[in-house]
N, C-alpha and C positions, 0 to 999 in steps of 0.2 A: 480637070479639076476632080479632086477627091470628095467623097461624100462621108456623112456621118456613118459609122459602122465599117467602114473599110479597114481593112488591115493592110499596113505598109511597113517597109523596113526604113527605118530613119536613121541616116548616118551611122555612127558608132553606138548609137542606142539599142539597135536592134529592132526586133518585132513590136510594134506599136499598133494599138487600135485606135482609130479616130473616133473619140467619144461625141464630140460635136464639133460644129463650126459656129462659132459665137463671137458677138462683140464683147471686147473686154478693154478696160481702162487700164493702161501701165504708163506710169510717169507723166500722167496729164494727157495722155494721147489716146484716143479710142480709135481701135481697129479691130478687124476681123481676125480671128485665130483659129488654127487648127489646134483642137485641144487633144493631144496624144497621150495614151497610158501605155507605157511599156508592158507587153504581155508577161515576161518573166522576172520583173523587178516590181514588187509591190510598193505602193506609197509615192511613186514618182509621176509627176504629171509634167508635160511639155507644152509650151505655148508657142505656136509657130505662126508668124503673121502670113496671112493667106497671100498678101501682095509683096512678099519679100522672096524674089527668085533665087537668091544666093541659098537660102535657108530650104525652100521648097523643092528645089533641085536635088536635095539630098534624100528626098522622100521617094521611094521606089515600091511599085507593086510587089506583093510577095509572088515568088516563083509558083507555078502549077506543079502538081505531083509529076506529071509528064516531064516538064523542064527540069525537074531535080534529077529524075531518071536519066535523061539525056545528058546532064551535067556529069554525073556519076560514070556514065559509061564511056565518056570522053577523056576521063582522068588518065588512064593508061597511056594515051597517045600524046599527052603534054610532056614536054622535056622539062625535067627538073633543073632549075637554074640556080647556081650558088655564087654570090657575089663575095669575094674574098675581103674587100676593103670594108670594114665595118661601118664606116661613116656613110659609104654608098649604099651598103645593104640596109642601114637603118632608114635612109631617105626613100629607097626603092620600097620597102615594107611598108613605110608611113603612106606612101602614094597609093600602093595597093589597097591598104584599109580604108583610106579617105574615099577611093574611087567607089566602093561599094560593089564592084563587078565580080559577080560571084564565081565566074571561072577563073579570073585571076586570084581572088581569095583561095579557091581550091588548089590552084597551082601553088601558091604561096606555102599553104599548109603542107602540101606534098613535098616541096623543096625541103622546108624547115623538118619535117619528119624524117625524109631520107638522110638529111646531114645528121639529125639526133641518132640515127641508127648507125651511121659510120662512126660517129664518136663513141658510142656505147661499146662497139667492137674493139675500140682501142682503150676501153675504160676511162672515158672522159665524158663531161658532161656538156650539155648545150649551154651557150653563154646566157647569162640571166636576161639579157636584153632580147635575144632571140627567143627565149622561151615565153617572155611575156607577149611578144608578136605572136607567137604560135597560139597561145592561150586565147589572145584577143580574137584572132582570124577564126579559130575554131568556135569560140562563142557566137560570133556574129553569124557565121554559115550555119553551124548545127542548131542553133535557136530556129532559124527559119525552116530547115529541114524538119525539125522536130513538130513545129507548129503545123505546117502544111500537111505532113504524113500523119499526124496524130500520135506521134511517138513520144515518149518520155526522152529527156536528153541523153540519158545514159544509153538509149537504145539506138541512137543515130550511127556511131561507129560500127556497131555490130551489122546494122542494116546496109551501110556502105560496103562493107566487107562481103556481105552475103551477095549484094548486086553484083559486085565485082567479080565474085568466084563463080557464081551460078549464070550470070546473065540474065536472071528472072526479071520479068516484068514486075511493076508495082501491083500490089494487090489491094 
């Protein structure tokens, strides 16, 4: 069970701080809720019933700086996979996004990015649906990296590039 003050990644909402665990009444029913505040989106509050495993299973602890470094360094070893069938690709991408698995997210970003580069070489653009998935996957992963590493979001990609180029440990 998580505690007030913990930081988690929740589903597609991204990095959230658990402000409190409190009893609240919604629709005439009183339950205990995790009260989550997204770190990178002001003005939003999420109420997650503590006793709802379908929702609480979408909460994951944030990675450590060491886990992020390990994830970055294993990226070049992952095979970039492209699914030509748009419907199958869309379903596979949504599955990765819903899973919250950071290694799969990073692999998805890599695959979409490499495909985007191939298209650019032929003076073509990534399909709008693929571009949306790429942006959503980047937001999910890079927000967590930024939060854990104490970086601004725009510093994440240069940080990853520097880590891959130099093999430098985190400072």
